[in-house]
C-alpha positions as CSV (number, residue, x, y, z in Angstrom):
1,M,119.2,116.8,87.8
2,K,121.7,114.1,87.3
3,N,123.2,113.0,84.0
4,N,122.3,109.4,83.2
5,S,125.5,108.7,81.2
6,L,125.8,105.4,79.5
7,E,129.6,105.4,79.9
8,N,129.7,103.8,83.3
9,T,130.5,100.3,84.1
10,N,128.1,97.9,85.9
11,S,129.9,98.7,89.2
12,Q,128.9,102.3,88.8
13,R,125.3,101.6,87.9
14,N,122.8,102.4,90.6
15,I,119.6,100.4,90.4
16,L,116.7,101.3,92.7
17,I,114.4,98.3,93.3
18,T,111.0,99.1,94.9
19,G,109.8,96.2,97.0
20,G,113.4,94.9,96.9
21,A,113.0,93.0,100.2
22,G,110.1,91.0,98.9
23,Y,110.1,87.6,97.3
24,I,110.9,88.4,93.7
25,G,112.6,91.7,94.5
26,S,115.2,90.2,96.8
27,N,116.0,87.6,94.2
28,I,116.5,90.3,91.6
29,V,118.8,92.2,94.0
30,A,120.9,89.0,94.4
31,K,121.3,88.6,90.6
32,L,122.1,92.3,90.0
33,C,124.7,92.3,92.7
34,H,126.3,89.1,91.2
35,E,126.5,91.0,87.9
36,G,128.2,93.9,89.7
37,Y,125.5,96.5,90.0
38,N,124.9,98.7,93.0
39,C,121.4,98.1,94.4
40,V,119.2,100.5,96.4
41,I,116.4,98.6,98.0
42,V,113.3,100.6,98.9
43,D,110.6,98.7,100.9
44,N,108.1,99.6,103.6
45,F,108.3,96.0,105.0
46,S,104.5,95.8,105.1
47,N,104.7,92.3,103.5
48,S,108.3,91.3,104.1
49,Y,110.8,91.0,106.9
50,P,114.1,92.9,107.0
51,Q,115.9,89.9,108.4
52,T,115.2,87.8,105.3
53,I,117.6,89.9,103.3
54,E,120.3,90.2,106.0
55,K,122.4,87.4,104.6
56,L,122.3,89.0,101.1
57,V,123.2,92.4,102.5
58,N,126.1,91.0,104.5
59,A,127.4,89.2,101.3
60,Y,127.4,92.5,99.3
61,P,127.9,95.2,102.0
62,T,129.3,97.7,99.5
63,N,126.7,97.0,96.8
64,I,123.5,97.3,98.7
65,K,121.7,100.0,100.5
66,V,118.3,99.6,102.1
67,Y,115.7,102.3,102.8
68,K,112.6,101.7,104.8
69,Q,110.4,103.9,102.7
70,D,106.8,104.0,101.5
71,I,106.7,104.6,97.8
72,L,103.5,106.7,98.2
73,D,105.7,109.3,99.8
74,S,106.9,111.0,96.7
75,A,109.1,113.5,98.5
76,G,110.9,110.7,100.4
77,M,111.3,108.7,97.2
78,E,112.8,111.7,95.4
79,R,115.3,112.3,98.1
80,I,116.5,108.8,97.8
81,M,116.6,108.9,94.0
82,E,118.7,112.1,94.0
83,Q,121.0,111.1,96.9
84,E,121.8,107.7,95.3
85,A,122.1,109.0,91.7
86,I,119.8,106.4,90.4
87,D,120.3,105.2,86.8
88,V,117.4,102.6,86.5
89,I,114.3,101.9,88.5
90,I,112.9,98.4,88.8
91,H,109.3,98.7,90.2
92,M,108.2,95.6,92.1
93,A,106.4,97.2,95.0
94,G,102.6,97.0,95.4
95,K,99.7,95.0,96.5
96,K,99.7,91.6,94.8
97,Y,96.9,89.3,95.9
98,V,94.1,88.8,93.3
99,G,91.4,87.7,95.8
100,E,92.2,90.4,98.3
101,S,92.0,93.1,95.5
102,F,88.2,92.5,95.4
103,D,87.8,93.4,99.1
104,K,90.4,96.2,99.2
105,T,89.9,97.9,95.8
106,D,90.7,101.4,96.9
107,E,93.8,100.4,98.9
108,Y,95.0,98.3,96.0
109,Y,94.4,101.2,93.5
110,S,96.4,103.6,95.7
111,H,99.4,101.2,96.2
112,N,99.5,100.0,92.6
113,V,98.2,102.6,90.2
114,V,98.7,105.9,92.2
115,A,102.1,104.8,93.5
116,T,103.3,103.9,90.0
117,R,102.0,107.2,88.5
118,N,103.7,109.2,91.2
119,L,107.0,107.3,90.7
120,L,106.9,108.0,87.0
121,H,106.3,111.7,87.7
122,S,109.2,111.8,90.1
123,M,111.5,110.1,87.5
124,E,110.4,112.7,84.9
125,K,111.1,115.5,87.4
126,L,114.6,114.2,88.1
127,G,115.6,113.2,84.6
128,I,115.7,109.4,85.3
129,N,114.5,107.7,82.1
130,K,115.2,103.9,82.5
131,F,112.3,101.9,83.9
132,V,111.5,98.2,84.3
133,F,108.0,97.2,85.6
134,S,106.6,94.0,87.0
135,S,103.2,93.3,85.5
136,S,101.2,90.0,85.4
137,I,99.7,87.6,82.9
138,T,96.5,88.1,84.8
139,V,95.9,91.1,82.5
140,Y,94.9,88.6,79.7
141,G,92.1,87.2,81.8
142,D,89.7,84.7,80.2
143,C,90.9,85.4,76.7
144,G,89.8,82.1,75.1
145,K,93.3,81.0,74.3
146,E,95.6,78.3,75.8
147,Y,98.8,80.2,74.8
148,V,98.9,83.9,75.1
149,D,101.4,86.2,73.5
150,E,101.8,90.0,73.8
151,T,99.3,90.6,71.0
152,T,96.5,88.8,72.8
153,P,93.7,91.2,73.7
154,L,93.5,92.0,77.4
155,H,90.4,91.0,79.4
156,P,91.4,91.5,83.1
157,L,88.9,89.9,85.5
158,S,90.0,91.3,88.8
159,P,90.8,94.7,90.3
160,Y,94.4,93.6,90.6
161,A,94.7,92.7,86.9
162,M,92.9,95.9,85.8
163,Q,95.3,97.9,87.9
164,K,98.3,96.2,86.3
165,M,96.8,97.1,82.9
166,E,96.3,100.7,83.9
167,C,99.9,100.8,85.2
168,E,101.1,99.7,81.7
169,E,99.1,102.5,80.2
170,E,100.6,105.0,82.6
171,I,104.1,103.8,81.6
172,A,103.3,104.2,77.9
173,C,102.2,107.8,78.5
174,W,105.4,108.5,80.6
175,R,107.5,107.0,77.8
176,E,105.9,109.3,75.2
177,R,106.5,112.3,77.4
178,S,110.0,111.6,78.5
179,H,111.3,109.6,75.5
180,G,112.5,107.2,78.1
181,C,113.1,103.5,78.0
182,A,110.7,101.0,79.5
183,I,110.3,97.2,79.7
184,V,107.2,95.7,81.2
185,L,107.4,92.0,82.2
186,R,104.1,90.1,82.5
187,L,105.0,87.5,85.0
188,S,103.6,84.0,85.1
189,N,103.7,82.1,88.4
190,P,107.1,82.4,90.2
191,V,108.0,79.4,92.3
192,G,111.1,78.3,94.2
193,A,113.8,80.1,96.1
194,D,117.4,81.2,96.2
195,T,118.9,78.7,98.6
196,Q,122.3,80.4,98.8
197,Y,120.8,83.5,100.5
198,M,117.5,81.9,101.5
199,L,115.3,84.2,99.5
200,G,111.9,82.7,99.1
201,D,108.2,83.3,99.5
202,N,108.0,84.4,103.1
203,S,105.0,86.7,102.7
204,K,103.4,88.0,105.9
205,N,100.0,87.2,104.3
206,K,100.0,83.5,104.9
207,G,96.5,83.2,103.5
208,Q,97.6,84.1,100.0
209,Q,100.2,81.5,99.3
210,G,101.1,80.2,95.8
211,V,100.1,76.7,94.9
212,V,103.5,75.0,95.7
213,P,104.0,76.6,99.2
214,F,100.4,75.9,100.0
215,M,100.7,72.2,99.0
216,I,104.0,71.7,100.8
217,N,102.7,73.3,103.9
218,R,99.6,71.1,104.0
219,V,101.5,67.9,103.3
220,L,104.0,68.6,106.0
221,S,101.3,69.5,108.5
222,G,99.3,66.4,107.7
223,E,96.3,68.4,106.3
224,P,94.4,67.0,103.3
225,L,94.8,68.3,99.7
226,F,91.8,69.0,97.6
227,I,91.8,69.2,93.7
228,N,89.2,71.2,92.0
229,G,88.3,69.0,89.1
230,C,89.9,66.1,87.3
231,D,87.9,66.2,84.1
232,H,89.7,69.0,82.2
233,P,90.8,68.2,78.6
234,T,94.5,67.9,79.7
235,K,96.9,65.0,79.9
236,D,95.8,64.0,83.4
237,G,92.5,65.9,83.8
238,T,93.9,68.7,86.0
239,T,94.5,72.3,85.1
240,V,97.9,73.2,83.5
241,R,99.7,76.5,84.2
242,D,102.9,78.2,83.5
243,Y,105.4,78.1,86.4
244,V,108.8,79.7,86.4
245,H,111.6,79.6,88.9
246,V,112.1,82.9,90.7
247,Q,115.8,82.9,89.9
248,D,114.9,82.7,86.2
249,V,112.6,85.6,86.8
250,A,115.5,87.5,88.4
251,T,117.6,86.7,85.3
252,A,114.9,88.2,83.1
253,F,114.8,91.4,85.1
254,T,118.6,91.7,85.0
255,L,118.5,91.2,81.2
256,A,115.8,93.9,81.0
257,T,118.0,96.2,83.1
258,K,121.0,95.8,80.8
259,Y,118.7,96.4,77.8
260,V,117.2,99.7,79.0
261,I,120.7,100.9,79.9
262,E,122.1,100.2,76.5
263,E,119.1,101.3,74.3
264,S,117.0,104.5,74.1
265,D,113.5,105.8,73.5
266,F,111.4,102.6,73.4
267,M,108.9,100.5,75.3
268,H,108.7,96.7,75.2
269,I,106.1,94.4,76.8
270,F,107.2,90.8,77.3
271,N,105.6,87.7,78.8
272,C,108.0,86.2,81.4
273,G,107.4,82.5,82.1
274,S,108.6,79.1,81.1
275,S,106.1,78.6,78.2
276,K,105.3,75.1,76.9
277,P,104.4,72.5,78.1
278,G,103.5,73.9,81.5
279,Y,102.8,71.8,84.6
280,S,99.5,70.3,85.8
281,V,98.3,70.1,89.4
282,K,99.0,66.4,89.4
283,D,102.6,67.1,88.1
284,I,103.1,69.3,91.1
285,I,101.7,66.8,93.5
286,C,103.9,64.1,92.0
287,E,107.0,66.3,92.4
288,I,106.2,67.2,95.9
289,S,105.9,63.5,96.7
290,N,109.3,62.9,95.1
291,V,111.1,65.7,97.0
292,L,109.5,65.0,100.3
293,D,109.8,61.2,99.8
294,K,106.3,60.9,101.0
295,K,103.0,59.7,99.5
296,V,100.7,62.7,99.0
297,E,97.0,61.9,99.6
298,Y,94.4,64.1,97.9
299,S,90.7,64.2,97.2
300,V,88.9,65.4,94.1
301,G,85.9,67.7,93.8
302,P,84.1,69.5,91.1
303,R,85.7,72.1,88.9
304,R,85.6,75.7,90.1
305,A,83.4,78.0,88.0
306,G,85.5,79.8,85.4
307,D,88.6,77.6,85.7
308,V,90.6,77.7,82.5
309,S,92.0,74.2,81.6
310,I,95.3,75.4,80.1
311,F,96.8,78.9,80.5
312,L,100.4,79.3,79.3
313,S,102.5,82.3,78.2
314,D,104.3,82.4,74.9
315,I,107.8,83.7,75.7
316,S,109.2,83.8,72.2
317,A,109.4,87.7,72.2
318,I,111.5,88.0,75.4
319,S,113.6,85.1,74.2
320,S,114.3,86.8,70.9
321,T,114.9,90.3,72.2
322,L,116.5,89.7,75.6
323,H,117.8,86.2,74.9
324,F,115.9,85.0,78.0
325,A,116.0,81.2,78.4
326,P,114.6,79.8,81.7
327,T,116.8,76.9,82.8
328,R,115.2,75.5,86.0
329,N,112.5,72.8,85.9
330,L,109.7,71.8,88.3
331,H,111.9,69.6,90.4
332,E,114.2,72.6,91.1
333,M,111.2,74.8,91.9
334,V,109.8,72.4,94.4
335,Q,113.2,71.3,95.9
336,T,114.4,74.9,96.5
337,H,111.1,76.0,98.0
338,Y,111.2,72.9,100.3
339,E,114.8,73.8,101.4
340,F,113.6,77.4,102.0
341,H,110.6,76.2,104.0
342,T,112.9,73.9,106.1
343,H,115.1,76.9,106.7
344,L,112.1,78.9,108.0
345,L,111.4,76.3,110.6
346,E,114.6,77.6,112.4
347,P,114.0,80.5,114.8
348,L,115.1,83.1,112.3
349,M,112.8,85.9,113.1
350,P,113.3,87.9,116.3
351,P,110.1,88.5,118.4
352,K,109.7,92.0,117.1
353,D,110.0,93.1,113.5
354,D,113.0,95.3,114.2
355,I,115.4,96.5,111.6
356,T,118.7,94.7,112.2
357,I,120.7,95.6,109.1
358,K,122.0,98.7,110.9
359,D,125.0,99.4,108.7
360,N,123.1,99.4,105.4
361,I,119.6,100.5,106.2
362,T,118.2,104.0,106.6
363,I,114.9,104.4,108.4
């Protein structure tokens, strides 16, 4: 059992990031490495490509190790955690598509709740007591409020959201047992990309894209756009949501990591978004038109049943405690995703999904 001393410098801190080759995880790794931490990426590459992090790994060859590992394999995870003398675990891995969670409930439960529970038990066994978890604002569901804060009652409406809520409960129980430190970040809608290392939303599940990638792909391919309802009580009649640049999200996780290292015996839950005023569907269409320098045609149909007109997260708690202040606006979200999308049009991926980061990856 290792001693999690707080006397080390950042360069001696070993952070394990589950799902670290994914969209958000890879951006977190980039930020942590920039801050001087050592990063251990654990990913089974079921929804990501090893090649997408190759540029990042090459930039930080002494700071990053990559393990192809399924987090449901507790013995394999414990070997990595012991071998790498892990100080903090950032848990990003899991199934993430709300719609798909209705059709694959058991699979989602296993990869989300069971995997999290097992990971916490392994941490307890090995004496690792610093944990940061990626949750979702979907846990609030249809709460009847336009702005939700951390005291808003939870009404999850999907298996995915219910599983995130159960994971939060598992973390609370772990913290009570272990007297550890935990921060849960309830994420809004991450958008954009890191264009230095080309870390963007390159999910293998192309049918589950976020709204900005979906719209850009359709506009560039000449396919029509369709808006569900223009009669909402908002500034332009379309729904308003909370979008946050993925690099701002990475900053939030880095601040959370610093906090759990420095403090002891606590659990905080924070919303992580961009808060007011939010962006409407028409705002996004207008910005895509500006970035692409192209008129965007769209048609309007009826509202979808259950669509909430405005749903935004109050981020005053994370701003006060972690001093989190998102800096990137909608233009930067759309512009960076477009640059990433253009980069993907190049023949980046080899014909087979082989592991090419030979010097840094353990299979």
